C-alpha positions, 0 to 999 in steps of 0.5 A: 431717116429711111426707117431701115435696119442696118441689115436691110440697108446692106441687103439692099446693096445685093439688088442689081444696079449701082448702090451707094454703099457699093460705090462708097466701098469701092472708093474706100478700097481705092483709098486704102490701096493708095495709102498703104501701097496695096496691090490692086488685086489684093483684098484691102480688108484682108490687108487691114485685118492682117496689119491690125493683127501685126500691130496688136502683136507688136503692142502686146510685146511692148515693141515700138510701132511706127505711126503715120508720117515720117519715120522716126529716122527721117525727122531731122530732114526738114525738106521732107516736111510741108505746111500743106496738111490738115491740123487741129484748130 
């Protein structure tokens, strides 16, 4: 579309002023902090990398991994569920 390589695109974010990539990255950082309860001063990328390593280790050791949503021991609590969610068509 703009005839730039990825390297050129990312290097352009180093110029002074607001850049759409920086704005998007800031929004993503906020979303990760909110979704995972990450401390505002912590690095979200480091948090996600460490989480990935932890989960990969659990998977390698054939240990259970709790996915998103209600923890398994809360599945019977119907009052904790709602229908206001995204679902596949």
